[in-house]
NUFI-289344 format. One record per residue: x, y, z of N, C-alpha, C, O in turn. Coordinates in pm, whole numbers, always signed. Atoms other than C-alpha are relative to their C-alpha. Layout:
N
PT; X; Y; Z; X; Y; Z; X; Y; Z; X; Y; Z
...
! end
This chain:
294
PT; +57; +42; +158; -749; +7781; +16885; +39; -179; -39; +130; -250; +3
PT; -23; +58; +82; -816; +7512; +16655; +9; -19; -128; -79; +38; -193
PT; -13; -44; +90; -707; +7466; +16369; -1; -150; -88; -1; -265; -44
PT; +59; +169; +22; -767; +7200; +16107; +61; +2; -175; +83; +112; -226
PT; -56; +59; +101; -631; +7044; +15768; -110; -39; -79; -222; -44; -28
PT; +145; +43; +156; -866; +6932; +15400; +116; -112; +16; +233; -83; +45
PT; -62; +95; +56; -738; +6586; +15336; -106; -78; -161; -163; -187; -151
PT; +9; -1; +103; -854; +6567; +14982; -54; -207; -83; +4; -314; -65
PT; +10; +155; +76; -1003; +6227; +14768; +72; +6; -103; +58; +87; -194
PT; -72; +97; +152; -773; +6046; +14521; -68; -90; -96; -119; -200; -73
PT; +93; +58; +88; -924; +5975; +14209; +159; -69; -47; +258; +3; -39
PT; -38; +7; +112; -715; +5733; +13994; -66; -5; -151; -153; -79; -197
PT; +86; -7; +120; -776; +5858; +13656; +75; -126; -71; -30; -146; -133
PT; -50; +78; +29; -597; +5589; +13526; +82; -111; +99; +125; -54; +199
PT; -52; +93; -95; -438; +5270; +13717; +52; -140; -57; -39; -222; -65
PT; -45; +41; +69; -207; +5038; +13547; +80; -125; +77; +194; -82; +93
PT; -33; +72; -87; -101; +4745; +13750; +72; -118; -41; -2; -209; -80
PT; -40; +132; +66; +163; +4465; +13640; +13; -124; +134; -56; -140; +234
PT; +53; +128; -49; +236; +4142; +13775; +62; -18; +186; +121; +86; +216
PT; -55; -16; -153; +351; +4043; +14226; +153; -17; -77; +195; -76; -177
PT; -142; +0; -8; +692; +4098; +14242; +37; -93; +80; -42; -181; +113
PT; -42; +102; -111; +943; +3908; +14493; -4; +41; +108; +8; -30; +209
PT; +49; -56; -163; +871; +4136; +14763; -130; +30; +35; -166; +117; +113
PT; +110; -38; -58; +528; +4085; +14759; -91; +99; -46; -209; +80; -18
PT; +58; -128; +83; +418; +4436; +14552; -15; -16; -146; +36; -86; -233
PT; -25; +24; +167; +338; +4489; +14245; -40; +180; -24; -104; +268; +32
PT; -29; -140; +52; +427; +4786; +14025; -137; +49; -12; -237; -23; -13
PT; +126; -61; +103; +165; +5033; +13900; +36; +115; -65; +142; +175; -49
PT; -61; -164; +67; +184; +5338; +13702; -162; +82; -9; -241; +32; -88
PT; +122; -91; -3; -133; +5600; +13754; +21; +61; -41; +133; +64; -93
PT; -2; -162; +6; -207; +5934; +13693; -95; +45; +111; -212; +42; +75
PT; +83; -45; -104; -368; +6062; +14025; -25; +121; -31; +40; +195; -105
PT; +55; -156; -8; -572; +6368; +14077; -65; -14; +170; -71; -112; +245
PT; +24; -21; -128; -708; +6535; +14396; -164; -19; -27; -209; -83; -122
PT; +156; -41; +13; -1099; +6617; +14446; -29; +105; +129; +26; +100; +239
PT; +25; -174; -104; -1221; +6959; +14649; -130; -129; +77; -215; -70; +143
PT; +100; +80; -116; -1462; +6665; +14839; +136; -67; +131; +249; -96; +92
PT; -102; +114; -56; -1259; +6473; +15150; +4; -5; +109; -82; +80; +134
PT; -9; -30; -146; -1212; +6464; +15498; +68; +100; +75; +175; +125; +20
PT; -85; -72; -139; -1074; +6692; +15799; +26; -53; +90; -36; -135; +158
PT; -55; +32; -120; -848; +6675; +16023; +27; +165; +72; +47; +276; +23
PT; +29; -151; -112; -862; +6936; +16346; +92; -34; +106; +105; -145; +158
PT; -29; +23; -187; -647; +7036; +16676; +25; +55; +14; +75; +146; -51
PT; -8; -74; -100; -643; +7138; +16942; +40; -18; +109; +68; -130; +152
PT; -86; +26; -141; -506; +7223; +17269; -87; -163; +69; -193; -222; +46
PT; +81; +122; -81; -561; +6919; +17508; +68; +14; +151; +172; +80; +149
PT; -129; +7; -79; -404; +6878; +17866; +46; -168; +9; +113; -206; +105
PT; -71; +83; -14; -333; +6527; +17774; -98; -57; -180; -211; -47; -228
PT; +16; +89; +123; -292; +6316; +17426; -109; -72; -10; -130; -159; +75
PT; +105; +83; -35; -643; +6194; +17286; -54; +60; -181; -62; +176; -222
PT; +33; +10; +135; -761; +6111; +16894; -134; -38; +2; -157; -152; +40
PT; +134; +77; +2; -1156; +6090; +16849; -16; +16; -226; +42; +65; -323
PT; +110; -9; +150; -1363; +6059; +16497; -141; +36; +6; -220; +1; +94
PT; +125; -32; +21; -1647; +6181; +16405; -48; +10; -157; +23; -21; -252
PT; +11; -15; +153; -1817; +6247; +16087; -125; -81; -59; -174; -159; +22
PT; +73; +129; +59; -2071; +6043; +15853; +15; -140; +5; -67; -232; +2
PT; -35; +178; +55; -1877; +5730; +15815; +123; -1; +91; +217; -71; +55
PT; -44; +48; -149; -1700; +5757; +16181; -23; -142; +60; +57; -203; +131
PT; +71; +146; +9; -1902; +5431; +16197; +47; -83; +18; +66; -130; -94
PT; -57; +102; +113; -1716; +5112; +16246; +147; +54; -56; +163; +21; -173
PT; -158; -84; +50; -1338; +5299; +16178; +53; -29; +152; -12; -10; +256
PT; -55; +53; -121; -1110; +5172; +16439; +112; +134; +20; +188; +158; -74
PT; -42; -102; -56; -952; +5484; +16630; +138; -98; +98; +172; -31; +196
PT; -116; +22; -50; -638; +5262; +16771; +63; -22; -94; +20; -17; -209
PT; -145; +25; +58; -305; +5183; +16655; +21; -2; -145; +118; +42; -206
PT; -86; +64; +133; -350; +5033; +16310; -75; +156; -112; -57; +167; -233
PT; +44; -84; +101; -550; +5373; +16187; +102; +113; -51; +142; +187; +39
PT; -113; -92; +26; -295; +5598; +16003; -19; +110; +24; +88; +171; +31
PT; -24; -170; -130; -369; +5935; +16172; +88; -80; +115; +210; -93; +100
PT; -40; +14; -75; -306; +5790; +16470; +184; -89; -22; +269; -98; +67
PT; -79; +37; +36; -35; +5622; +16299; +122; +117; -27; +239; +122; +11
PT; -102; -125; +70; +127; +5932; +16139; +66; +63; +112; +188; +66; +121
PT; -51; -6; -83; +142; +6065; +16443; +29; -22; +58; +58; +75; +129
PT; -148; +45; -70; +355; +5855; +16636; +84; -14; -92; +176; -73; -35
PT; -136; +4; +70; +611; +5853; +16349; +69; +129; -5; +188; +151; -25
PT; -15; -155; -23; +590; +6224; +16392; +35; +19; +119; +74; +135; +131
PT; -34; -99; -202; +663; +6303; +16780; +130; -122; -31; +241; -90; +12
PT; -123; +113; -27; +907; +5966; +16721; +117; +84; -99; +226; +42; -61
PT; -26; -40; +105; +1068; +6176; +16423; +76; +152; +110; +189; +178; +149
PT; -62; -116; -43; +1070; +6509; +16592; +44; +47; +129; +66; +159; +176
PT; -68; +21; -144; +1187; +6397; +16916; -28; +112; +165; -117; +196; +173
PT; +7; -143; -20; +1251; +6620; +17212; -181; +7; +86; -274; -55; +34
PT; +109; +0; -34; +946; +6690; +17433; -128; +104; -84; -97; +214; -129
PT; +84; -70; +79; +587; +6805; +17259; -113; +29; +77; -160; -29; +175
PT; +190; -39; -118; +243; +6992; +17379; -83; -110; -19; -77; -172; -126
PT; +78; +81; +65; -16; +6760; +17409; -128; +100; -64; -141; +223; -63
PT; +86; -67; +41; -332; +6795; +17236; -91; -77; -67; -61; -192; -96
PT; +142; +110; +116; -641; +6640; +17032; -3; +32; -102; +9; +146; -147
PT; +9; -19; +112; -679; +6536; +16732; -146; -35; -64; -209; -107; +13
PT; +137; +63; -9; -1021; +6463; +16580; -6; -55; -165; -21; +55; -218
PT; +59; +42; +117; -1084; +6301; +16223; -144; +31; -23; -231; -29; +42
PT; +188; -5; +32; -1454; +6453; +16053; +15; -103; -156; +47; -59; -267
PT; -27; +53; +109; -1454; +6118; +15831; -82; +44; -125; +18; +112; -149
PT; +79; -73; +70; -1686; +6258; +15551; +16; -113; -162; -73; -126; -246
PT; -24; +126; +123; -1538; +5966; +15264; -41; -100; +55; -32; -112; +177
PT; +63; +164; -11; -1703; +5597; +15243; +161; -70; +47; +274; -38; +10
PT; -158; +21; -79; -1420; +5423; +15442; +12; -130; -173; -65; -145; -267
PT; -52; +101; +138; -1207; +5121; +15169; -98; -23; -108; -172; -115; -142
PT; +87; -81; +135; -1364; +5307; +14883; +54; +20; -154; -12; +45; -255
PT; -35; -54; +81; -1095; +5358; +14667; +94; +163; -32; +155; +222; -121
PT; +23; -185; +17; -1058; +5716; +14727; +169; +18; +57; +210; +112; -11
PT; -68; +18; -66; -715; +5675; +14933; -60; +103; +158; -30; +212; +208
PT; +75; -107; -151; -900; +5826; +15259; +126; +21; +117; +193; +116; +157
PT; -164; -20; -111; -624; +5653; +15530; +125; +92; -91; +136; +191; -18
PT; -50; -76; +23; -364; +5839; +15314; +13; +95; +22; +110; +155; +70
PT; -23; -193; +41; -447; +6168; +15257; -60; +24; +169; -11; +121; +226
PT; -17; -72; -130; -561; +6206; +15612; +89; -57; +98; +63; -65; +218
PT; -147; +26; -78; -214; +6083; +15731; +73; +112; -43; +138; +175; +40
PT; -15; -98; +81; -127; +6326; +15490; +40; +117; +72; +134; +189; +105
PT; +66; -182; -32; -317; +6599; +15600; +33; +19; +175; +26; +129; +230
PT; -42; -16; -140; -209; +6516; +15981; +115; +61; +14; +138; +163; +79
PT; -117; -35; -52; +141; +6508; +15945; +10; +179; -59; +97; +233; +10
PT; -22; -126; +39; +137; +6874; +15786; -64; +94; +104; +21; +160; +165
PT; +78; +27; -87; -132; +6964; +16013; +85; +57; +156; +90; +168; +209
PT; -72; +5; -126; +86; +6875; +16334; +146; +116; +37; +184; +197; +122
PT; -116; -81; +9; +400; +6994; +16197; -44; +148; +40; -12; +221; +134
PT; +12; -193; +4; +282; +7348; +16157; -39; +61; +90; -18; +177; +126
PT; +131; -88; -148; +21; +7376; +16455; +120; -7; +87; +159; +108; +105
PT; -104; +1; -109; +321; +7282; +16711; +127; +23; -12; +216; +13; +73
PT; -83; -79; -26; +538; +7426; +16577; +195; -84; -32; +307; -33; -37
PT; -131; +77; +2; +800; +7088; +16523; +125; +7; -110; +109; +32; -229
PT; -140; -13; +91; +1160; +7089; +16371; +18; -112; -48; +110; -184; -10
PT; +19; +128; +76; +1055; +6808; +16133; -34; +138; -134; -109; +235; -125
PT; +19; -67; +151; +1108; +6962; +15707; -57; -108; -63; -83; -222; -24
PT; +103; +110; +76; +927; +6825; +15421; +42; -113; -25; -43; -200; -40
PT; -81; +97; +87; +1179; +6581; +15297; -54; -150; +136; -103; -263; +136
PT; +28; +100; -145; +1133; +6400; +15643; -229; +1; +2; -292; -102; +26
PT; +137; +58; -44; +722; +6430; +15669; -34; -99; -121; -97; -204; -102
PT; -30; +116; +110; +789; +6275; +15248; -30; -157; +79; -113; -247; +85
PT; -38; +224; -35; +943; +5943; +15420; -114; -65; +103; -154; -181; +92
PT; +90; +72; -29; +687; +5910; +15663; -145; -33; -46; -239; -103; -8
PT; +198; +33; +56; +375; +5932; +15458; +49; -91; -102; -24; -189; -120
PT; -34; +144; +81; +539; +5702; +15221; +32; -145; +78; -4; -258; +46
PT; +14; +119; -77; +621; +5474; +15468; -137; -28; +104; -120; -70; +218
PT; +123; +9; -26; +271; +5458; +15560; -41; -126; -110; -33; -240; -65
PT; +67; +78; +118; +128; +5268; +15221; +61; +61; -157; +147; +143; -190
PT; +9; -31; +144; +99; +5286; +14859; -31; +152; -42; +13; +237; -118
PT; +4; -218; +111; -33; +5639; +14799; +34; +104; +82; +9; +221; +52
PT; -69; -51; -103; +138; +5752; +15114; +56; +129; -70; +22; +245; -45
PT; -77; -149; +58; +357; +5992; +14900; -91; +67; -69; -109; +184; -37
PT; +119; -90; +50; +73; +6093; +14676; -98; +99; +31; -151; +196; -23
PT; +117; -64; -83; -145; +6195; +14896; +63; +57; +114; -4; +86; +214
PT; -102; -102; -73; +116; +6369; +15080; +9; +122; -93; -35; +230; -52
PT; +4; -113; +109; +164; +6595; +14780; -149; +70; -18; -159; +190; +6
PT; +94; -39; +77; -195; +6626; +14644; +11; +88; -38; -23; +197; +9
PT; +49; -114; +106; -160; +6792; +14364; +28; -179; -96; +58; -290; -54
PT; +26; +113; +56; -193; +6567; +14039; +144; -12; -61; +216; +77; -105
PT; -132; +44; +0; +112; +6334; +13990; -29; -132; -104; -136; -191; -121
PT; -22; +155; +15; +245; +6019; +13804; +66; -103; +111; +172; -91; +173
PT; -55; +92; -146; +304; +5757; +14064; +33; -155; -120; -42; -193; -209
PT; -54; +91; +53; +510; +5457; +13926; +86; -79; +162; +109; -26; +271
PT; -40; +22; -101; +671; +5187; +14130; -92; -36; +73; -202; -76; +34
PT; +165; +59; -81; +465; +5107; +14443; +7; +53; +10; +66; +67; +117
PT; +80; -128; -32; +356; +5423; +14415; +124; +121; +27; +107; +239; -6
PT; -61; -96; -12; +660; +5591; +14518; +95; +95; -35; +167; +172; +29
PT; -87; -89; +83; +821; +5748; +14263; -122; +112; -65; -215; +71; -134
PT; +54; -105; +77; +657; +6057; +14142; -3; +52; -92; +95; -9; -135
PT; -11; -116; +83; +638; +6290; +13884; -156; +98; -16; -269; +77; +27
PT; +101; -112; +27; +440; +6608; +13761; -110; -59; -105; -94; -109; -216
PT; +120; +84; +123; +124; +6481; +13589; -18; +90; -118; -40; +195; -58
PT; +58; -84; +66; +41; +6690; +13268; -85; +69; +27; -180; +35; +97
PT; +90; -112; -62; -116; +6991; +13304; -179; -21; -48; -238; +4; -153
PT; +178; -13; -3; -513; +6934; +13369; -94; +105; -61; -60; +218; -27
PT; +101; -104; -28; -782; +7141; +13281; -117; -3; +87; -104; -80; +182
PT; +67; -18; -115; -1065; +7211; +13478; -85; -109; -7; -158; -102; -107
PT; +68; +124; -17; -1237; +6873; +13560; -117; -45; +103; -99; -101; +212
PT; +114; +46; -71; -1607; +6824; +13667; -5; -154; +23; +68; -225; -46
PT; +5; +173; -43; -1673; +6459; +13798; -106; +2; +120; -144; +73; +213
PT; +120; +76; -158; -1918; +6283; +14024; +48; -107; +14; +89; -186; -72
PT; -72; +182; -104; -1802; +5985; +14269; -100; -17; +18; -191; +65; +28
PT; +108; +71; -32; -2011; +5730; +14331; +38; -132; +57; +115; -204; -7
PT; -27; +123; -116; -1979; +5449; +14583; -185; -88; +36; -292; -28; +32
PT; +135; +43; -18; -2288; +5231; +14655; +38; -43; +172; -12; -151; +204
PT; -1; +37; -126; -2186; +5207; +15041; +29; -145; +39; -21; -201; +137
PT; -69; +148; -35; -1993; +4852; +15021; +140; +54; -48; +204; +124; -127
PT; -190; -58; -54; -1665; +4860; +15155; +57; -123; -98; +15; -238; -98
PT; -55; +93; +26; -1411; +4715; +14922; +114; -53; +60; +167; +57; +45
PT; -112; +19; -25; -1101; +4579; +15058; +89; -44; -116; +65; -130; -200
PT; -126; -55; +109; -772; +4672; +14849; +98; -151; +20; +149; -194; -83
PT; -67; +146; -2; -588; +4316; +14967; -98; -124; -23; -52; -238; -16
PT; +106; +121; +65; -922; +4093; +14853; -2; +34; -130; +14; -63; -205
PT; -47; -21; +111; -902; +4313; +14528; +172; -127; -33; +175; -249; -52
PT; -76; +48; +60; -550; +4232; +14442; +2; -142; +35; +72; -196; -51
PT; -4; +134; +10; -585; +3868; +14549; -84; -74; -108; -62; -193; -127
PT; +100; -21; +101; -843; +3866; +14284; +67; -7; -98; +62; -113; -161
PT; -26; -60; +68; -659; +4036; +14067; +167; -129; -69; +219; -136; -181
PT; -123; +74; +23; -336; +3752; +14112; -54; -166; -24; +15; -266; -41
PT; +86; +117; +29; -612; +3482; +14064; -25; -29; -117; -29; -142; -167
PT; +28; +54; +158; -693; +3550; +13716; +111; +34; -76; +92; +87; -185
PT; -75; -17; +70; -339; +3568; +13629; +28; +78; -96; +122; +29; -158
PT; -38; -50; +63; -321; +3835; +13407; +35; +128; +11; -57; +209; +8
PT; +1; -99; -28; -128; +4118; +13465; -18; +109; -125; -67; +78; -233
PT; +68; -147; +81; -177; +4473; +13285; +166; +27; -46; +273; +6; +11
PT; -135; -40; +72; +81; +4603; +13022; +46; +123; +89; -25; +218; +121
PT; -85; -126; -69; +328; +4831; +13210; +44; +153; -88; +49; +271; -55
PT; -29; -143; +79; +429; +5042; +12901; -95; +146; +50; -218; +146; +42
PT; -7; -98; +9; +415; +5397; +12992; -95; +5; -100; -72; -57; -205
PT; +60; -44; +180; +110; +5538; +12733; +40; +123; -27; +110; +186; +52
PT; -66; -94; +22; +172; +5809; +12558; -93; +138; +27; -202; +140; -30
PT; +59; -101; -40; +50; +6140; +12695; +60; +178; -4; +155; +229; +54
PT; -57; -124; +17; +55; +6507; +12574; +89; +82; +120; +108; -1; +209
PT; -46; -92; -71; +244; +6795; +12799; -124; +73; +77; -109; +122; +189
PT; +88; -57; -41; -90; +6927; +12847; -124; -30; -105; -139; -18; -227
PT; +170; +42; +45; -462; +6812; +12802; -54; +147; -18; -51; +230; +73
PT; +37; -122; +57; -621; +7113; +12559; -164; +28; +151; -199; +120; +223
PT; +147; -32; -84; -973; +7047; +12770; -94; -164; +69; -41; -272; +40
PT; +56; +105; -90; -1183; +6777; +12969; -18; -86; -150; +64; -177; -144
PT; -7; +42; +58; -1275; +6640; +12614; +109; -81; -83; +100; -164; -172
PT; -173; +56; +71; -907; +6550; +12513; +41; -62; +127; +134; -139; +105
PT; -41; +49; -98; -856; +6442; +12854; -81; -136; -10; -36; -248; +16
PT; +71; +193; -98; -1149; +6149; +12896; +60; -64; -120; +109; -175; -98
PT; +29; +107; +108; -1107; +6045; +12487; +169; -55; +6; +221; -124; -82
PT; -182; +93; +28; -707; +5932; +12556; -7; -34; +141; +90; -107; +162
PT; +6; +124; -108; -800; +5794; +12935; -91; -124; -66; -77; -234; -11
PT; +30; +102; +40; -1010; +5575; +12722; +58; -119; -49; +26; -237; -63
PT; -161; +127; +53; -697; +5398; +12599; +33; -28; +60; +42; -150; +45
PT; -37; +69; -105; -561; +5351; +12913; -187; -73; +85; -306; -84; +56
PT; +107; +110; -73; -741; +5131; +13205; +31; +11; +166; +117; +58; +241
PT; -49; +30; -190; -745; +5062; +13564; -20; -137; -4; -125; -182; -51
PT; -2; +114; +42; -665; +4731; +13566; -38; -141; +135; -38; -264; +142
PT; +54; +75; -168; -787; +4641; +13964; -171; +17; -42; -232; +0; +63
PT; +101; -30; +26; -1166; +4716; +13775; -63; -120; -28; -183; -119; +2
PT; +96; +54; -11; -1265; +4388; +13686; +42; -111; +158; -55; -158; +218
PT; -43; +108; -92; -1084; +4147; +13972; -94; +132; +140; -134; +77; +242
PT; +87; -98; -123; -1279; +4478; +14227; -163; -18; -32; -248; +16; +50
PT; +136; +57; +4; -1612; +4341; +14053; -24; -93; +60; -132; -101; +119
PT; +45; +76; -25; -1557; +4035; +14142; +31; -45; +158; +40; -148; +224
PT; -26; +13; -158; -1490; +4114; +14474; -180; +67; +62; -255; +47; +158
PT; +152; -97; -81; -1822; +4366; +14487; -40; +15; -82; +5; +112; -144
PT; +23; -6; +117; -2032; +4281; +14199; -97; +139; -39; -118; +169; -156
PT; +18; -91; +20; -2210; +4601; +14269; +70; +101; -53; +23; +203; -103
PT; -78; -126; +115; -1934; +4795; +14114; -74; +40; -160; -95; +146; -219
PT; +28; -29; +173; -2060; +4716; +13749; -151; +35; +22; -206; +85; -77
PT; +147; -75; +20; -2413; +4815; +13832; +31; +123; -56; +3; +170; -166
PT; -39; -134; -21; -2255; +5137; +13931; +87; +84; -161; +77; +193; -218
PT; -12; -21; +142; -2094; +5144; +13613; -126; +18; -90; -192; +122; -101
PT; +105; +41; +62; -2341; +5025; +13409; -67; +172; -4; -41; +247; -98
PT; +92; -75; -45; -2572; +5307; +13546; +70; +115; -85; +26; +157; -192
PT; -71; -108; +15; -2324; +5570; +13505; +60; +37; -135; +87; +153; -163
PT; -35; -24; +115; -2204; +5510; +13157; -142; -14; -98; -133; -4; -220
PT; +135; +32; +35; -2568; +5448; +13068; -85; +200; -22; -183; +229; -90
PT; +61; -133; -3; -2647; +5854; +13116; +72; +117; -117; +164; +65; -180
PT; -61; -90; +152; -2530; +6140; +12826; +86; +93; +87; +200; +125; +56
PT; -131; -94; -122; -2352; +6354; +13106; +184; -72; -10; +294; -24; +19
PT; -103; +79; -67; -2107; +6080; +13112; +120; -3; -159; +106; -8; -281
PT; -101; -55; +185; -1790; +6138; +12854; +76; -132; +104; +81; -236; +38
PT; -72; +140; -16; -1591; +5850; +13097; -59; -51; +137; -133; +27; +197
PT; +43; +64; -97; -1667; +5615; +13387; +94; -112; +54; +123; -204; -23
PT; -122; +99; -13; -1405; +5406; +13573; +12; -8; +130; -30; +82; +202
PT; +5; -77; -156; -1320; +5330; +13921; +107; +15; +76; +193; -72; +66
PT; -62; +27; -68; -1135; +5399; +14133; +128; +12; +57; +137; +123; +109
PT; -74; +72; -74; -811; +5261; +14280; -51; -186; -25; -57; -265; -119
PT; +37; +152; -4; -928; +4923; +14405; -156; -17; +19; -200; -131; +8
PT; +139; -3; +36; -1313; +5016; +14418; -33; +30; +128; +49; -12; +210
PT; +122; -3; +104; -1560; +5105; +14487; -76; +58; -48; -185; +46; -105
PT; +83; -165; +78; -1625; +5423; +14401; +76; -22; -129; +169; -97; -159
PT; +39; +57; +118; -1686; +5470; +14062; +63; +191; -22; +63; +273; +71
PT; +18; -188; +21; -1609; +5868; +13922; -71; -40; -141; -72; -152; -192
PT; +35; -80; +130; -1767; +6013; +13608; +62; +75; -9; +96; +118; +102
PT; -16; -77; +48; -1621; +6246; +13422; -129; +110; -110; -201; +66; -200
PT; +118; -97; +39; -1862; +6574; +13314; +103; +73; -88; +222; +84; -59
PT; -31; -128; +26; -1825; +6857; +13020; +1; +122; +64; +44; +229; +20
PT; -44; -132; -48; -1841; +7081; +13265; -153; +5; +135; -251; -68; +123
PT; +106; +5; -110; -2085; +7165; +13604; -83; -18; -6; -134; -109; +60
PT; +114; +66; +22; -2358; +7168; +13477; -37; -147; -22; -100; -211; +62
PT; -3; +123; +6; -2361; +6859; +13361; -12; -99; +49; -95; -188; +32
PT; +17; +46; -118; -2232; +6734; +13649; -123; -3; +113; -170; -109; +154
PT; +129; -36; -95; -2524; +6883; +13896; -107; -69; -133; -207; -121; -83
PT; +107; +47; +104; -2737; +6762; +13574; -17; -228; +60; -117; -288; +99
PT; -90; +137; +5; -2551; +6355; +13613; -87; -18; +187; -188; -88; +191
PT; +8; -17; -127; -2606; +6408; +14035; -133; -25; -3; -182; -129; +40
PT; +176; -8; -8; -2979; +6486; +13987; -76; -141; -55; -182; -190; -17
PT; +22; +122; +96; -3024; +6197; +13776; +8; -181; +101; -64; -279; +118
PT; -46; +140; -82; -2851; +5918; +13993; -52; -4; +147; -71; -103; +218
PT; +46; +4; -149; -2969; +6047; +14318; -169; -46; +43; -222; -105; +138
PT; +155; +103; +21; -3344; +5969; +14195; +7; -139; -32; -83; -209; +14
PT; -13; +107; +6; -3231; +5667; +14084; +73; -87; +86; +52; -208; +75
PT; -33; +94; -146; -3046; +5526; +14399; +26; +113; +30; +116; +193; +3
PT; -23; -102; -187; -3077; +5739; +14669; +34; -69; +113; +31; -13; +223
PT; -79; +29; -63; -2921; +5490; +14827; +129; -15; -5; +188; -91; +72
PT; -132; -31; +63; -2609; +5567; +14683; +72; +144; +55; +11; +251; +53
PT; -79; -99; -42; -2323; +5798; +14827; +56; +66; -159; +123; +16; -249
PT; -61; -79; +169; -2262; +6057; +14515; -7; +159; +56; -81; +214; +138
PT; -35; -107; -105; -2084; +6387; +14564; +54; +11; -206; +103; -62; -292
PT; -88; -115; +169; -1999; +6664; +14203; +115; +15; +86; +128; +26; +208
PT; -160; -107; -98; -1642; +6784; +14285; +39; +51; -149; -17; +49; -259
PT; -94; -23; +109; -1396; +6903; +14074; +111; -99; +31; +105; -163; +136
PT; -110; +83; +40; -1049; +6700; +13962; +69; +123; +12; +54; +229; -48
PT; -181; -99; +50; -704; +6881; +14029; +82; -14; +157; +120; -112; +221
PT; -104; -33; -136; -515; +7010; +14341; +152; +78; -56; +236; +87; -146
PT; +20; +30; -144; -414; +7088; +14522; -131; +84; +12; -190; +136; -83
PT; +103; -108; -17; -692; +7284; +14711; +48; +24; +139; +134; -34; +205
PT; -55; -116; -94; -682; +7543; +14975; -52; -113; +176; -112; -220; +184
PT; +25; +112; -168; -718; +7379; +15394; -144; +38; -12; -226; -3; +70
! end
C-alpha cells in the first residue's frame, strides 16, 4: 500500500536579516506561515531502496546524495539503527526550484515523518526535529509546518501570533534565485537589517490588520534578490498595481512573491488578471496558515 505526506510551501511574511556573524551565518527574525499548496512525498514497498522524482518541476532536480529528501532518509536510517525494510520514495515536485518557498526543507520534513510512521521506526519527534534542523536554516520550521516566529539561524522557534484566515496568491516568474547568491549580494551591499523584534499583537483580528502591521516590517533580502534576478521587481510592480493586493512581498530569498488579499474572491480575481497578463509565470491561489492535512 502506498502512503504519502504533504510538504507545504513556506512563506516568510517578514524576514529581518542581520550582518554575518563569525560562524559565517546571518541571524534572522521571521514570521513564517505555510501554504495549502506544495510538494508530495510518497512511500511504497520495494525489493530494494529507490528514490524517484516526478511532477512539473522534476526536470533538472538532482536525485543524488545532495537532495534533501535523500539526505533526510540517510540520516533517519542512521539514527534508527537496526535493519529497516527496503522501500521506494517518490518526490512529486509541484513547487518551483530555488524559489524562496523552503521546498527542499519541507520535502525533508515530510519525508522524516512519513518514513518514521510508515516503517514504524523507533525514533521520537525530538530526534526527527534534530535531523530536520541539521539540514538547513528552514529545516526546523518546515518540520513543524505551522506558523512560527523563527530566530537565530532559524532554529529557535516560538509560536506565531494567532493568524486570521489568509487568502493569498503566489507568483514565481520561473526564474531560479540562488540563496547563496542573494546572501552574497546582501553582504556586498553592507547594509544589515535592524534586528529589533517588531511589536506584534497576540492575535491578528483580520487580514487587513495583518497586512497593515506587516507593512511596517520587511524582507531584508528583497533588494539583493532583485539584484540577482531583476524580474522579481517586475513581479512586485505587477502585484502592487492590482486593487486586490493588500500587501506584496518576496518570500525568503526569492524569486517567489506573494500577495495578501481580503478574501478568496479577491484572490481568484487576482489570479485571473495575472494569468492574462503573464501566462508564462507560475501563479497559484492559496490559503496561508497551517498545519495542513496530508
